[in-house]
MARBA-512302 format. One record per residue: x negated, y, z negated of N, C-alpha, C, CB in turn; residue in three letters. Coordinates in pm, whole numbers, padded with zeros to 5 digits, always signed. Glycine has a CB too. Layout:
XYZXYZXYZXYZALA ...
***
This chain:
+00056+01552-00119+00026+01428-00189+00075+01308-00108+00090+01428-00328UNK +00015+01195-00133+00050+01073-00060+00118+00973-00154-00076+01009+00003UNK +00219+00906-00101+00294+00808-00179+00315+00681-00095+00431+00866-00224UNK +00305+00568-00162+00323+00440-00095+00470+00397-00103+00232+00332-00158UNK +00532+00382+00014+00672+00340+00022+00681+00208+00095+00758+00448+00093UNK +00748+00112+00036+00763-00021+00093+00893-00028+00172+00760-00130-00017UNK +00885-00068+00298+01004-00082+00381+01022-00228+00419+00995+00006+00507UNK +01147-00268+00435+01179-00406+00475+01266-00399+00600+01252-00485+00360UNK +01224-00462+00706+01298-00457+00832+01316-00598+00888+01226-00368+00934UNK +01419-00613+00969+01447-00740+01035+01398-00731+01179+01600-00775+01028UNK +01309-00818+01216+01256-00817+01352+01353-00883+01449+01119-00888+01357UNK +01369-00828+01568+01451-00895+01670+01379-01019+01720+01483-00799+01789UNK +01450-01106+01787+01388-01230+01837+01276-01201+01936+01493-01320+01902UNK +01294-01097+02017+01192-01061+02115+01134-00924+02081+01251-01062+02258UNK +01003-00914+02083+00937-00787+02058+00862-00746+02184+00839-00796+01935UNK +00923-00661+02260+00864-00617+02386+00860-00464+02391+00943-00673+02507UNK +00759-00410+02457+00746-00266+02472+00821-00223+02598+00596-00223+02479UNK +00914-00129+02589+00985-00080+02708+00885-00031+02812+01084+00034+02671UNK +00908-00061+02939+00812-00023+03045+00773+00124+03044+00871-00055+03180UNK +00871+00214+03021+00839+00356+03023+00745+00395+02909+00968+00439+03016UNK +00764+00333+02793+00675+00361+02680+00537+00302+02703+00735+00306+02551UNK +00533+00183+02764+00405+00119+02793+00323+00207+02887+00427-00020+02856UNK +00389+00262+02989+00320+00350+03084+00270+00477+03015+00412+00386+03202UNK +00353+00532+02925+00314+00654+02854+00191+00629+02767+00431+00705+02769UNK +00188+00514+02699+00074+00481+02614-00052+00465+02699+00101+00351+02535UNK -00037+00403+02816-00152+00384+02905-00208+00518+02952-00112+00299+03025UNK -00119+00611+02984-00162+00745+03027-00235+00816+02913-00041+00831+03074UNK -00180+00806+02793-00243+00868+02677-00380+00805+02650-00153+00854+02553UNK -00390+00674+02671-00517+00606+02651-00624+00658+02747-00501+00456+02669UNK -00587+00675+02873-00681+00726+02973-00729+00867+02934-00615+00729+03113UNK -00635+00949+02885-00669+01086+02845-00768+01087+02730-00544+01164+02806UNK -00738+01007+02627-00824+01004+02508-00961+00945+02543-00758+00921+02396UNK -00964+00841+02625-01093+00781+02663-01178+00882+02740-01070+00655+02747UNK -01115+00962+02826-01189+01063+02901-01247+01169+02807-01097+01130+03006UNK -01170+01208+02707-01217+01306+02610-01332+01250+02525-01102+01352+02519UNK -01321+01121+02493-01426+01058+02412-01558+01047+02488-01382+00919+02368UNK -01552+01038+02620-01676+01035+02698-01753+01165+02682-01645+01010+02848UNK -01678+01275+02661-01741+01406+02642-01781+01428+02495-01646+01518+02688UNK -01700+01369+02404-01727+01386+02261-01724+01250+02191-01624+01482+02196UNK -01824+01166+02218-01824+01029+02164-01826+01021+02012-01942+00956+02217UNK -01868+01126+01941-01875+01124+01796-01752+01187+01730-02000+01195+01749UNK -01656+01228+01810-01536+01292+01757-01449+01190+01685-01456+01360+01870UNK -01443+01203+01551-01373+01103+01469-01223+01105+01495-01400+01126+01321UNK -01166+01222+01517-01022+01233+01542-00985+01159+01671-00980+01381+01552UNK -01068+01175+01774-01043+01104+01900-01062+00954+01883-01136+01157+02010UNK -01159+00915+01804-01180+00773+01778-01057+00711+01712-01304+00752+01690UNK -01002+00783+01614-00882+00735+01546-00763+00731+01640-00851+00823+01425UNK -00751+00833+01725-00640+00837+01821-00648+00720+01918-00642+00970+01898UNK -00770+00686+01960-00789+00572+02051-00746+00442+01983-00936+00563+02097UNK -00787+00424+01858-00752+00303+01784-00601+00292+01767-00821+00302+01646UNK -00534+00403+01740-00389+00403+01722-00317+00365+01852-00341+00541+01674UNK -00363+00422+01962-00300+00394+02092-00321+00248+02133-00355+00487+02200UNK -00442+00197+02113-00469+00056+02145-00383-00034+02059-00619+00023+02125UNK -00360+00007+01936-00276-00071+01845-00133-00079+01896-00278-00009+01705UNK -00083+00032+01952+00056+00037+01997+00082-00050+02120+00093+00179+02028UNK -00024-00095+02185-00005-00185+02299+00030-00326+02254-00129-00188+02386UNK +00017-00351+02124+00059-00479+02067+00211-00472+02045-00017-00510+01933UNK +00289-00562+02107+00435-00556+02094+00485-00557+01950+00496-00670+02166UNK +00421-00634+01862+00465-00639+01722+00440-00505+01654+00391-00752+01646UNK +00323-00447+01677+00292-00317+01619+00391-00210+01669+00147-00276+01652UNK +00419-00215+01798+00511-00117+01856+00650-00131+01794+00519-00134+02010UNK +00697-00255+01782+00831-00280+01729+00838-00239+01582+00869-00427+01745UNK +00735-00272+01506+00733-00236+01364+00740-00084+01348+00607-00292+01295UNK +00662-00013+01427+00661+00132+01419+00797+00191+01457+00552+00190+01510UNK +00859+00135+01560+00990+00185+01604+01097+00160+01499+01030+00118+01736UNK +01097+00041+01438+01200+00007+01340+01178+00083+01209+01201-00144+01314UNK +01053+00098+01168+01025+00174+01047+01066+00320+01066+00875+00164+01009UNK +01047+00371+01187+01085+00508+01217+01235+00530+01195+01047+00543+01361UNK +01315+00431+01234+01460+00442+01215+01496+00436+01066+01533+00329+01293UNK +01424+00351+00993+01449+00339+00849+01412+00468+00777+01370+00221+00791UNK +01303+00531+00820+01253+00651+00754+01325+00778+00796+01107+00666+00781UNK +01394+00772+00907+01455+00894+00964+01538+00976+00866+01541+00856+01081UNK +01622+00914+00784+01704+00995+00692+01623+01071+00588+01802+00907+00622UNK +01496+01036+00572+01417+01096+00465+01301+01180+00518+01364+00989+00375UNK +01289+01190+00651+01178+01263+00711+01210+01408+00736+01139+01198+00838UNK +01122+01475+00809+01132+01618+00832+01228+01647+00948+00994+01678+00861UNK +01346+01689+00916+01445+01729+01015+01510+01859+00968+01552+01617+01038UNK +01531+01951+01060+01584+02083+01025+01717+02075+00950+01602+02165+01150UNK +01807+01987+00996+01940+01980+00935+01951+01871+00829+02044+01955+01043UNK +01839+01819+00785+01839+01709+00690+01823+01762+00548+01727+01610+00722UNK +01927+01743+00467+01921+01791+00329+01849+01694+00237+02062+01817+00277UNK +01813+01575+00288+01747+01473+00207+01598+01463+00236+01812+01338+00230UNK +01541+01571+00290+01399+01568+00328+01311+01536+00208+01358+01702+00389UNK +01227+01433+00223+01131+01397+00119+00987+01408+00167+01158+01255+00070UNK +00968+01392+00301+00832+01385+00354+00819+01471+00478+00793+01240+00385UNK +00699+01529+00498+00676+01604+00621+00613+01516+00729+00588+01725+00594UNK +00548+01406+00688+00500+01308+00785+00468+01177+00714+00376+01360+00861UNK +00458+01073+00791+00424+00942+00736+00361+00857+00844+00550+00872+00678UNK +00295+00749+00804+00236+00657+00899+00232+00517+00839+00093+00703+00940UNK +00236+00417+00925+00229+00279+00879+00087+00252+00829+00268+00180+00994UNK +00078+00205+00706-00054+00177+00649-00113+00301+00584-00149+00125+00755UNK -00185+00380+00662-00248+00502+00610-00344+00471+00496-00142+00600+00562UNK -00321+00531+00381-00407+00507+00265-00379+00370+00202-00388+00617+00161UNK -00271+00308+00247-00238+00171+00204-00246+00078+00325-00095+00165+00137UNK -00351+00101+00403-00376+00026+00526-00403-00121+00496-00494+00087+00603UNK -00466-00147+00382-00498-00284+00340-00412-00316+00217-00651-00300+00308UNK -00288-00348+00241-00192-00363+00132-00155-00509+00104-00066-00285+00163UNK -00140-00587+00210-00101-00727+00197-00215-00819+00242+00026-00756+00277UNK -00232-00928+00173-00330-01028+00210-00260-01138+00289-00403-01085+00085UNK -00312-01167+00408-00253-01270+00494-00365-01356+00553-00166-01207+00608UNK -00329-01470+00606-00429-01553+00672-00475-01485+00801-00372-01695+00701UNK -00599-01513+00838-00658-01446+00955-00579-01469+01083-00800-01494+00975UNK -00512-01584+01094-00435-01614+01215-00287-01581+01200-00451-01761+01252UNK -00253-01498+01102-00113-01464+01077-00052-01392+01198-00101-01375+00951UNK +00054-01448+01254+00116-01392+01374+00207-01273+01345+00195-01498+01445UNK +00241-01252+01218+00331-01141+01185+00257-01022+01123+00438-01189+01091UNK +00125-01026+01120+00047-00920+01057+00061-00788+01134-00101-00960+01048UNK +00094-00682+01062+00101-00548+01118-00020-00470+01066+00237-00475+01080UNK -00105-00425+01156-00228-00357+01114-00202-00213+01073-00331-00361+01225UNK -00110-00146+01141-00081-00008+01108-00196+00085+01146-00052+00005+00961UNK -00199+00202+01083-00299+00304+01112-00386+00329+00990-00232+00436+01157UNK -00514+00326+01009-00608+00351+00899-00614+00501+00872-00750+00295+00932UNK -00601+00540+00747-00605+00682+00711-00739+00743+00748-00578+00701+00561UNK -00735+00870+00789-00860+00939+00823-00949+00956+00701-00829+01076+00885UNK -00887+00964+00583-00963+00969+00458-00943+00834+00390-00916+01089+00364UNK -01042+00749+00401-01027+00612+00351-01161+00562+00300-00972+00519+00461UNK -01158+00493+00189-01280+00441+00130-01331+00317+00204-01257+00408-00016UNK -01429+00251+00147-01484+00129+00209-01376+00022+00224-01602+00075+00126UNK -01386-00055+00330-01288-00161+00354-01293-00265+00242-01314-00228+00490UNK -01175-00316+00205-01169-00420+00104-01217-00551+00164-01026-00434+00048UNK -01286-00627+00084-01335-00757+00129-01227-00861+00099-01470-00795+00060UNK -01184-00931+00202-01081-01034+00186-01147-01170+00162-00990-01039+00311UNK -01078-01259+00092-01131-01395+00074-01152-01462+00209-01037-01479-00014UNK -01238-01560+00214-01266-01630+00338-01137-01690+00396-01372-01740+00316UNK -01114-01666+00524-00995-01718+00591-00875-01625+00584-00959-01850+00532UNK -00892-01510+00517-00782-01414+00501-00825-01276+00551-00738-01407+00352UNK -00726-01190+00570-00754-01052+00608-00645-00963+00549-00761-01035+00762UNK -00670-00833+00549-00573-00737+00495-00487-00682+00606-00644-00623+00421UNK -00363-00649+00572-00270-00593+00671-00178-00491+00603-00187-00705+00739UNK -00124-00402+00684-00029-00303+00632+00111-00362+00620-00025-00179+00723UNK +00133-00474+00688+00264-00538+00683+00259-00681+00731+00365-00459+00764UNK +00361-00758+00697+00372-00897+00741+00507-00951+00695+00254-00985+00684UNK +00545-01064+00749+00667-01128+00702+00647-01173+00557+00706-01249+00793UNK +00752-01167+00482+00746-01205+00340+00686-01344+00322+00886-01200+00278UNK +00724-01437+00407+00677-01575+00395+00531-01592+00433+00762-01666+00482UNK +00473-01493+00502+00334-01504+00547+00235-01434+00454+00321-01447+00685UNK +00285-01363+00355+00198-01289+00264+00144-01384+00157+00273-01170+00199UNK +00014-01378+00135-00051-01466+00036-00039-01405-00103-00202-01489+00073UNK +00080-01413-00160+00107-01350-00289+00015-01403-00399+00253-01372-00328UNK -00005-01533-00403-00090-01592-00507-00235-01544-00497-00085-01745-00499UNK -00284-01534-00373-00421-01488-00351-00436-01342-00392-00461-01505-00203UNK -00333-01262-00366-00337-01121-00404-00347-01107-00555-00214-01047-00351UNK -00268-01188-00626-00272-01181-00772-00406-01230-00825-00158-01264-00833UNK -00456-01338-00769-00585-01394-00812-00696-01291-00800-00619-01519-00730UNK -00696-01218-00689-00798-01116-00665-00784-01001-00764-00789-01063-00520UNK -00660-00957-00788-00639-00844-00878-00680-00880-01020-00492-00800-00874UNK -00643-00999-01066-00678-01041-01202-00830-01043-01219-00618-01181-01233UNK -00901-01087-01117-01048-01091-01123-01103-00950-01138-01106-01158-00997UNK -01050-00855-01057-01099-00717-01062-01061-00651-01195-01044-00636-00944UNK -00940-00680-01243-00895-00622-01369-00981-00673-01485-00747-00655-01394UNK -01015-00800-01481-01101-00859-01585-01237-00790-01587-01119-01010-01562UNK -01289-00758-01468-01417-00687-01460-01406-00548-01521-01464-00678-01314UNK -01293-00480-01494-01273-00346-01549-01266-00351-01701-01144-00284-01493UNK -01197-00453-01754-01184-00465-01900-01318-00492-01967-01087-00576-01934UNK -01403-00569-01900-01537-00592-01954-01617-00461-01956-01612-00700-01871UNK -01594-00378-01854-01661-00249-01849-01610-00160-01962-01638-00180-01712UNK -01478-00160-01986-01422-00081-02097-01480-00126-02231-01268-00092-02099UNK -01497-00258-02244-01555-00312-02368-01697-00259-02389-01555-00466-02365UNK -01773-00251-02281-01910-00200-02292-01910-00053-02332-01986-00218-02159UNK -01807+00022-02288-01797+00163-02329-01775+00173-02479-01682+00234-02252UNK -01689+00082-02531-01662+00082-02675-01789+00050-02754-01550-00019-02710UNK -01865-00046-02706-01989-00085-02775-02090+00030-02773-02050-00210-02710UNK -02089+00106-02661-02182+00218-02648-02131+00342-02722-02205+00252-02501UNK -02001+00344-02748-01943+00457-02817-01919+00578-02730-02029+00496-02929UNK -01932+00563-02598-01908+00673-02504-01880+00619-02365-02028+00768-02501UNK -01825+00704-02279-01794+00664-02142-01904+00715-02050-01655+00717-02097UNK -01923+00652-01935-02023+00702-01840-01991+00845-01798-02030+00610-01715UNK -02092+00916-01757-02077+01058-01725-01968+01085-01622-02208+01113-01675UNK -01957+01000-01520-01858+01026-01415-01714+01014-01464-01880+00931-01300UNK -01693+00950-01581-01558+00933-01635-01525+01035-01743-01543+00793-01690UNK -01621+01117-01781-01598+01212-01889-01492+01314-01848-01728+01284-01927UNK -01399+01336-01940-01287+01425-01911-01164+01350-01866-01325+01526-01807UNK -01186+01226-01819-01076+01140-01772-01054+01024-01868-01106+01087-01632UNK -01163+00971-01921-01155+00857-02013-01221+00895-02146-01224+00731-01951UNK -01172+00832-02254-01224+00860-02388-01232+00731-02468-01135+00964-02462UNK -01336+00721-02551-01350+00608-02644-01306+00655-02782-01497+00553-02646UNK -01213+00579-02843-01165+00609-02978-01175+00481-03061-01017+00665-02976UNK -01151+00489-03192-01152+00366-03274-01050+00263-03224-01122+00400-03420UNK -00944+00309-03156-00843+00216-03105-00887+00145-02978-00714+00290-03079UNK -00976+00209-02903-01019+00151-02777-01046+00259-02673-00916+00054-02724UNK -01016+00228-02547-01042+00321-02436-00911+00379-02384-01118+00250-02322UNK -00908+00511-02374-00795+00581-02312-00839+00630-02174-00747+00701-02401UNK -00758+00600-02074-00785+00644-01937-00661+00714-01886-00825+00524-01844UNK -00676+00838-01843-00561+00919-01800-00453+00919-01908-00504+00865-01667UNK -00498+00937-02032-00410+00951-02150-00335+00822-02187-00309+01060-02125UNK -00377+00709-02129-00313+00582-02163-00416+00486-02220-00243+00521-02039UNK -00376+00413-02323-00464+00315-02385-00476+00193-02293-00411+00273-02527UNK -00592+00178-02231-00610+00069-02134-00691-00047-02190-00678+00122-02010UNK -00755-00024-02304-00832-00133-02368-00823-00117-02519-00981-00133-02321UNK -00780-00225-02586-00765-00222-02732-00877-00301-02800-00628-00280-02773UNK -00942-00240-02895-01053-00308-02963-01006-00422-03052-01131-00209-03047UNK -00879-00420-03095-00830-00523-03187-00757-00636-03115-00739-00461-03289UNK -00771-00642-02981-00703-00749-02906-00805-00837-02833-00604-00689-02805UNK -00765-00960-02806-00852-01053-02734-00856-01015-02586-00803-01200-02752UNK -00948-01078-02514-00959-01053-02370-00828-01085-02298-01074-01135-02309UNK -00765-01198-02337-00639-01238-02274-00527-01139-02306-00598-01379-02321UNK -00524-01090-02430-00421-00993-02469-00440-00861-02396-00424-00971-02619UNK -00564-00818-02383-00591-00695-02310-00554-00709-02163-00739-00656-02323UNK -00582-00826-02107-00548-00851-01967-00398-00845-01946-00603-00986-01922UNK -00324-00902-02039-00179-00907-02029-00115-00768-02040-00122-00999-02136UNK -00166-00687-02133-00106-00556-02156-00158-00451-02058-00133-00511-02298UNK -00271-00482-01991-00332-00383-01902-00250-00357-01777-00470-00428-01863UNK -00172-00455-01737-00094-00434-01615+00040-00504-01625-00170-00483-01493UNK +00146-00429-01595+00281-00482-01603+00314-00579-01490+00381-00369-01603UNK +00218-00599-01399+00241-00693-01288+00194-00834-01321+00171-00644-01163UNK +00134-00853-01436+00071-00982-01466+00167-01099-01454+00012-00979-01604UNK +00292-01080-01490+00389-01190-01483+00471-01185-01355+00481-01186-01604UNK +00437-01093-01265+00515-01076-01142+00483-01184-01039+00490-00939-01082UNK +00579-01212-00955+00557-01306-00845+00498-01233-00724+00690-01376-00806UNK +00549-01112-00700+00505-01032-00585+00413-00921-00636+00628-00972-00507UNK +00288-00928-00599+00189-00841-00660+00174-00709-00583+00054-00912-00667UNK +00279-00628-00587+00276-00494-00528+00345-00398-00624+00346-00492-00387UNK +00308-00272-00615+00366-00172-00704+00384-00040-00628+00277-00151-00830UNK +00480-00034-00535+00498+00087-00455+00561+00201-00534+00583+00056-00334UNK +00548+00320-00480+00614+00436-00540+00764+00427-00520+00559+00568-00480UNK +00805+00370-00406+00947+00356-00373+00965+00246-00270+01005+00490-00320UNK +01089+00206-00249+01117+00112-00140+01249+00152-00074+01124-00035-00193UNK +01265+00108+00051+01387+00136+00126+01446+00004+00173+01360+00232+00247UNK +01565-00025+00130+01633-00149+00168+01770-00121+00226+01645-00242+00048UNK +01856-00221+00225+01990-00205+00281+02071-00099+00207+02065-00338+00277UNK +02042-00080+00079+02115+00019+00000+02048+00155-00001+02130-00030-00142UNK +01947+00173+00085+01882+00301+00095+01760+00315+00006+01978+00408+00062UNK +01731+00437-00031+01609+00472-00103+01619+00440-00252+01578+00619-00084UNK +01513+00381-00305+01502+00361-00449+01357+00387-00488+01548+00217-00492UNK +01335+00481-00580+01199+00515-00618+01178+00508-00767+01164+00651-00569UNK +01052+00506-00808+01023+00499-00951+01071+00625-01023+00873+00480-00973UNK +01092+00733-00948+01144+00856-01009+01289+00839-01056+01135+00971-00910UNK +01355+00732-01006+01492+00704-01053+01490+00656-01197+01560+00600-00962UNK +01372+00621-01246+01357+00574-01383+01290+00682-01465+01276+00441-01388UNK +01293+00666-01595+01230+00765-01681+01080+00764-01658+01262+00738-01830UNK +01018+00875-01688+00873+00884-01673+00804+00774-01752+00822+01022-01717UNK +00697+00722-01694+00626+00610-01758+00583+00647-01900+00503+00569-01674UNK +00623+00566-01995+00585+00590-02134+00448+00532-02162+00690+00531-02230UNK +00389+00570-02273+00255+00521-02306+00252+00371-02328+00203+00590-02429UNK +00365+00312-02367+00366+00167-02389+00404+00090-02263+00462+00132-02501UNK +00427+00162-02152+00453+00095-02024+00595+00048-02004+00364-00020-02009UNK +00692+00090-02087+00830+00042-02076+00891+00076-01941+00915+00102-02187UNK +00875+00202-01900+00932+00244-01772+00866+00171-01656+00918+00396-01753UNK +00733+00149-01666+00661+00074-01563+00720-00065-01547+00512+00065-01598UNK +00747-00131-01658+00800-00267-01655+00937-00271-01591+00806-00324-01797UNK +01022-00173-01623+01156-00168-01565+01149-00147-01416+01239-00057-01630UNK +01063-00056-01371+01049-00030-01228+00994-00153-01156+00959+00091-01204UNK +00894-00217-01214+00837-00335-01151+00940-00445-01133+00720-00386-01232UNK +01026-00465-01232+01129-00568-01221+01227-00534-01109+01204-00584-01354UNK +01254-00406-01091+01342-00362-00981+01279-00395-00846+01371-00210-00990UNK +01147-00371-00834+01075-00405-00711+01077-00556-00688+00930-00354-00716UNK +01054-00632-00795+01055-00778-00785+01191-00829-00737+01020-00841-00920UNK +01298-00774-00794+01433-00816-00755+01462-00782-00609+01537-00750-00846UNK +01413-00666-00566+01434-00624-00427+01367-00722-00331+01378-00483-00405UNK +01239-00752-00353+01168-00843-00263+01228-00983-00270+01018-00847-00299UNK +01266-01025-00390+01324-01158-00407+01454-01173-00329+01349-01186-00554UNK +01528-01063-00312+01657-01068-00243+01643-01073-00090+01739-00947-00281UNK +01522-01048-00041+01500-01043+00103+01484-01184+00161+01377-00959+00135UNK +01528-01204+00285+01504-01334+00349+01355-01353+00374+01582-01345+00482UNK +01313-01477+00387+01170-01507+00401+01110-01448+00529+01149-01656+00400UNK +01193-01425+00631+01139-01371+00756+01149-01218+00765+01212-01432+00874UNK +01184-01153+00654+01188-01006+00651+01047-00952+00666+01253-00954+00519UNK +01032-00848+00747+00901-00787+00767+00882-00675+00666+00885-00735+00913UNK +00784-00690+00579+00753-00588+00479+00639-00501+00531+00715-00653+00342UNK +00660-00370+00530+00558-00278+00582+00531-00168+00481+00604-00217+00718UNK +00405-00146+00454+00363-00038+00364+00351+00092+00443+00228-00072+00295UNK +00418+00197+00395+00419+00326+00464+00356+00432+00375+00564+00366+00504UNK +00265+00507+00431+00198+00618+00362+00279+00745+00390+00047+00633+00409UNK +00344+00799+00288+00426+00918+00304+00359+01039+00241+00565+00896+00242UNK +00366+01151+00308+00301+01272+00262+00403+01384+00243+00191+01316+00360UNK +00387+01461+00134+00470+01580+00117+00388+01695+00061+00589+01551+00026UNK 
***
């Protein structure tokens, strides 16, 4: 399974690739390009080429190196009793996690997961990134986009209630009852509430400043995950408590802290 873990790192004043590593990446690039000439449609090689080209960017290289140190206590090591993950990558299934301006100098692209849906469309003048400095992330734009999409989903749920059934592709996952729509055993739309009330109760992030909801985060005090809290209740109490913990964590970080979304697998 894959889990989204938020890491916060402090960038050094200079981000440079050590000469020996730069040479190694160049050699690997030549090897992969030669293989691609023989197998131009090989998706694995295409992804490997994109990853290597990405690492030639000093910021990407530094982010990967620093995140690696942060993740080390929780990764796959023979003598490590705190193993949580067998592998991880920057971005991955959360490759498009933060919204930043197109000319953002602190944007970390990360690695796009091999299994990934259609690219998200960013507002004009913005792009998606796996990481960026806290001060460079367009938090307000992220919330604006999410509220728009959530409103569309709620209108769709309302249409299900009017029809008295859910579309075929949702059967077994979603149900229409006199109370409203249940999705994954949770009431996501109430027939007796207004559009604004449904919007407010539909997501515990509505009042948040930082519009992210990771499975866990790693800061100066180490690992903190939603599993540290009670399982999410049907009324969202546990969700709200966890979200406030995430909000407090990000709020405590300096504005130049680099936030990076990490895709962890176990």
